[in-house]
Phi, psi and omega in degrees: 000134178224143175297151176243157180201177175301321180284334182225065179277174170293323181199143172251142179216158176248137178220161178057215182265072177082022176275147180249150174218148178228120176283126177254323173227132182220079180237155179305324182272345184203133174234133175231126182230151167254129180229151179228129178243124175294167177306144174060044175237160178204166174254170178286149173298136183199177171212167177240134183288325184238327189286136169259134184239151173227122178257126176241118185279123178267322185210134176094197181225129179252144168248125176259119177265116181231167177293346177265358181123176181269144179227129175264136181228128183249172181308133181091359179242161179223165180217132176266135176243114180284163175303149176075353178281121177292131184201164169202154178255140183230136170249096181258026181255183179264004181235163177297148174247127178234138183206158171262134179237116176252135179229132179223118351291184178303151178275001180303119180074013186236027181244132176239112177283146183238130176288156182302332181291338184263008183283000000 
């Protein structure tokens, strides 16, 4: 067993328009990531068939666009996303957004992207 950190993650990856991610736990039953989104970035609308997710905001303000409406979450707050809920995270601010993302089970192979026409 070894501690993990941004400097020593299991894996670092780039996603979206210059967003960073660091895998901290990467097991079939549980995924924990640290992610950073630069200003004015977002992910595609999507859902997960099995995974339940919890986003905990460390820095900045996130807007979650869901089929149930928009929710703003600020540093020190978290939001649970149940399976099958269409959602995306948006950073529409002038500062970086950093958050911890836990998924149970892992989202590997469990993501369905949705085109804007189907929202």
